[in-house]
SEVOVEX-537249 format. One record per residue (C-alpha): residue number from 1; chain; x, y, z negated. Coordinates in Angstrom, 1 decimal, decimal comma. Layout:
N
k NUM; c A; east X; north Y; up Z .
...
END
This chain:
149
k 1; c A; east 32,9; north -15,6; up -91,3 .
k 2; c A; east 31,1; north -18,4; up -89,5 .
k 3; c A; east 32,8; north -21,5; up -88,1 .
k 4; c A; east 32,4; north -24,1; up -85,4 .
k 5; c A; east 33,8; north -27,6; up -85,0 .
k 6; c A; east 36,5; north -28,2; up -82,4 .
k 7; c A; east 37,3; north -31,7; up -81,3 .
k 8; c A; east 40,0; north -33,1; up -79,1 .
k 9; c A; east 40,5; north -36,7; up -78,0 .
k 10; c A; east 43,1; north -37,9; up -75,6 .
k 11; c A; east 43,4; north -41,3; up -74,0 .
k 12; c A; east 46,2; north -43,2; up -72,2 .
k 13; c A; east 44,9; north -44,5; up -68,9 .
k 14; c A; east 45,4; north -48,2; up -68,1 .
k 15; c A; east 45,1; north -47,5; up -64,4 .
k 16; c A; east 45,3; north -44,5; up -62,1 .
k 17; c A; east 42,1; north -42,4; up -62,1 .
k 18; c A; east 41,4; north -43,2; up -58,4 .
k 19; c A; east 41,8; north -47,0; up -59,0 .
k 20; c A; east 38,8; north -49,4; up -58,6 .
k 21; c A; east 39,3; north -50,4; up -62,3 .
k 22; c A; east 38,4; north -46,8; up -63,4 .
k 23; c A; east 35,5; north -46,3; up -60,9 .
k 24; c A; east 32,7; north -46,8; up -63,5 .
k 25; c A; east 34,5; north -44,4; up -65,9 .
k 26; c A; east 35,1; north -41,7; up -63,2 .
k 27; c A; east 31,5; north -42,1; up -61,9 .
k 28; c A; east 30,1; north -41,5; up -65,4 .
k 29; c A; east 32,1; north -38,3; up -66,1 .
k 30; c A; east 29,7; north -35,8; up -64,4 .
k 31; c A; east 26,5; north -37,3; up -65,9 .
k 32; c A; east 28,0; north -37,6; up -69,4 .
k 33; c A; east 29,4; north -34,0; up -69,2 .
k 34; c A; east 26,0; north -32,8; up -68,1 .
k 35; c A; east 24,4; north -34,6; up -71,1 .
k 36; c A; east 26,9; north -33,0; up -73,4 .
k 37; c A; east 26,4; north -29,5; up -71,9 .
k 38; c A; east 22,6; north -29,9; up -72,7 .
k 39; c A; east 23,1; north -31,4; up -76,1 .
k 40; c A; east 21,8; north -29,6; up -79,2 .
k 41; c A; east 24,8; north -27,9; up -80,9 .
k 42; c A; east 27,1; north -28,1; up -77,9 .
k 43; c A; east 29,0; north -24,8; up -77,4 .
k 44; c A; east 31,9; north -25,4; up -75,0 .
k 45; c A; east 34,1; north -27,9; up -73,3 .
k 46; c A; east 37,5; north -27,7; up -71,6 .
k 47; c A; east 37,2; north -28,0; up -67,9 .
k 48; c A; east 39,2; north -27,2; up -64,8 .
k 49; c A; east 37,7; north -26,0; up -61,5 .
k 50; c A; east 36,8; north -29,7; up -60,8 .
k 51; c A; east 34,2; north -29,6; up -63,6 .
k 52; c A; east 36,0; north -31,9; up -66,0 .
k 53; c A; east 39,5; north -32,0; up -67,7 .
k 54; c A; east 41,0; north -35,0; up -66,0 .
k 55; c A; east 43,6; north -32,9; up -64,2 .
k 56; c A; east 44,6; north -30,9; up -67,2 .
k 57; c A; east 48,0; north -31,9; up -68,5 .
k 58; c A; east 48,5; north -32,9; up -72,1 .
k 59; c A; east 51,8; north -33,7; up -73,8 .
k 60; c A; east 53,4; north -33,6; up -70,4 .
k 61; c A; east 52,3; north -37,1; up -69,7 .
k 62; c A; east 50,4; north -37,8; up -66,5 .
k 63; c A; east 48,9; north -41,0; up -68,0 .
k 64; c A; east 47,1; north -39,1; up -70,7 .
k 65; c A; east 43,7; north -37,4; up -70,2 .
k 66; c A; east 42,1; north -34,9; up -72,5 .
k 67; c A; east 38,6; north -34,1; up -73,7 .
k 68; c A; east 38,1; north -31,1; up -75,8 .
k 69; c A; east 35,0; north -29,3; up -76,9 .
k 70; c A; east 33,4; north -27,1; up -79,6 .
k 71; c A; east 30,2; north -27,9; up -81,4 .
k 72; c A; east 28,0; north -26,2; up -84,0 .
k 73; c A; east 28,9; north -28,8; up -86,6 .
k 74; c A; east 29,8; north -32,5; up -87,3 .
k 75; c A; east 26,2; north -33,6; up -87,0 .
k 76; c A; east 25,8; north -32,2; up -83,5 .
k 77; c A; east 29,0; north -33,8; up -82,4 .
k 78; c A; east 28,3; north -37,3; up -83,8 .
k 79; c A; east 24,7; north -37,2; up -82,6 .
k 80; c A; east 26,0; north -36,8; up -79,0 .
k 81; c A; east 28,8; north -39,2; up -79,4 .
k 82; c A; east 26,8; north -42,2; up -80,6 .
k 83; c A; east 23,8; north -42,0; up -78,3 .
k 84; c A; east 22,9; north -42,6; up -74,7 .
k 85; c A; east 25,5; north -42,6; up -71,9 .
k 86; c A; east 28,4; north -41,5; up -74,1 .
k 87; c A; east 27,8; north -44,4; up -76,5 .
k 88; c A; east 27,8; north -46,8; up -73,5 .
k 89; c A; east 31,2; north -45,5; up -72,4 .
k 90; c A; east 32,6; north -45,8; up -75,9 .
k 91; c A; east 31,7; north -49,5; up -75,9 .
k 92; c A; east 33,8; north -49,9; up -72,7 .
k 93; c A; east 36,8; north -47,7; up -73,5 .
k 94; c A; east 39,1; north -50,7; up -73,9 .
k 95; c A; east 38,5; north -51,6; up -70,3 .
k 96; c A; east 40,0; north -48,3; up -69,1 .
k 97; c A; east 42,4; north -47,1; up -71,8 .
k 98; c A; east 45,4; north -48,5; up -73,6 .
k 99; c A; east 45,3; north -49,1; up -77,3 .
k 100; c A; east 47,6; north -46,5; up -78,9 .
k 101; c A; east 48,8; north -46,7; up -82,6 .
k 102; c A; east 48,9; north -43,0; up -83,3 .
k 103; c A; east 46,0; north -40,6; up -83,8 .
k 104; c A; east 44,4; north -39,7; up -80,4 .
k 105; c A; east 41,5; north -37,6; up -81,8 .
k 106; c A; east 41,4; north -34,7; up -84,1 .
k 107; c A; east 38,8; north -32,2; up -85,5 .
k 108; c A; east 39,3; north -28,8; up -86,9 .
k 109; c A; east 37,2; north -25,7; up -87,7 .
k 110; c A; east 37,6; north -22,6; up -85,6 .
k 111; c A; east 36,2; north -19,1; up -86,0 .
k 112; c A; east 32,8; north -18,8; up -84,2 .
k 113; c A; east 33,5; north -18,0; up -80,6 .
k 114; c A; east 37,1; north -19,2; up -80,5 .
k 115; c A; east 37,9; north -21,6; up -77,6 .
k 116; c A; east 41,0; north -23,7; up -78,4 .
k 117; c A; east 43,8; north -24,1; up -75,9 .
k 118; c A; east 45,5; north -27,4; up -74,9 .
k 119; c A; east 48,6; north -26,3; up -76,9 .
k 120; c A; east 46,5; north -25,8; up -80,0 .
k 121; c A; east 45,0; north -29,2; up -79,6 .
k 122; c A; east 48,4; north -30,8; up -79,2 .
k 123; c A; east 49,6; north -29,1; up -82,4 .
k 124; c A; east 46,5; north -30,3; up -84,3 .
k 125; c A; east 47,1; north -33,9; up -83,1 .
k 126; c A; east 50,8; north -33,8; up -84,0 .
k 127; c A; east 49,9; north -32,4; up -87,4 .
k 128; c A; east 47,3; north -35,2; up -88,0 .
k 129; c A; east 49,9; north -37,8; up -87,0 .
k 130; c A; east 52,5; north -36,4; up -89,3 .
k 131; c A; east 50,4; north -35,4; up -92,4 .
k 132; c A; east 47,2; north -37,5; up -92,1 .
k 133; c A; east 43,8; north -35,8; up -92,5 .
k 134; c A; east 44,0; north -32,3; up -94,0 .
k 135; c A; east 41,8; north -29,2; up -93,7 .
k 136; c A; east 44,1; north -28,2; up -90,8 .
k 137; c A; east 43,4; north -31,3; up -88,7 .
k 138; c A; east 41,1; north -34,2; up -89,6 .
k 139; c A; east 39,2; north -37,2; up -88,3 .
k 140; c A; east 35,5; north -38,2; up -88,1 .
k 141; c A; east 36,1; north -40,4; up -91,2 .
k 142; c A; east 37,2; north -37,4; up -93,3 .
k 143; c A; east 35,4; north -34,2; up -94,1 .
k 144; c A; east 36,7; north -30,8; up -95,0 .
k 145; c A; east 34,6; north -27,7; up -95,4 .
k 146; c A; east 35,1; north -24,9; up -92,8 .
k 147; c A; east 37,5; north -22,0; up -93,6 .
k 148; c A; east 40,2; north -24,0; up -95,4 .
k 149; c A; east 42,4; north -25,1; up -92,5 .
END
């Protein structure tokens, strides 16, 4: 069986999405998503009819936003994350989002072609928070081979 890497990251907004404080972030969503969609190794991302996932509920908290995608492998994901526009947004994340002590991002291996649900992502985040990195749910700083989670 072949595997692909799923990732989820959630963030707690410091301001409403339509506020002036989040204008730069909101304005960058479409260009960054377009860059991701064209990136080598990108396979899928969660989106609503609006083209992004900012209106998709996560943990029943209206101040949380979710980003979830599937990539060929860790190298493809990190190559996108730390280059270009996405890297620029990462540098500014503390302007837009609250610092939260618990894990807000998780990775896990999925069977090729599987597209995870929000409920699956919530479960993976909760597992990571409770058990730390395991093959079931891990972080960029840990590495587990596919097929063991």
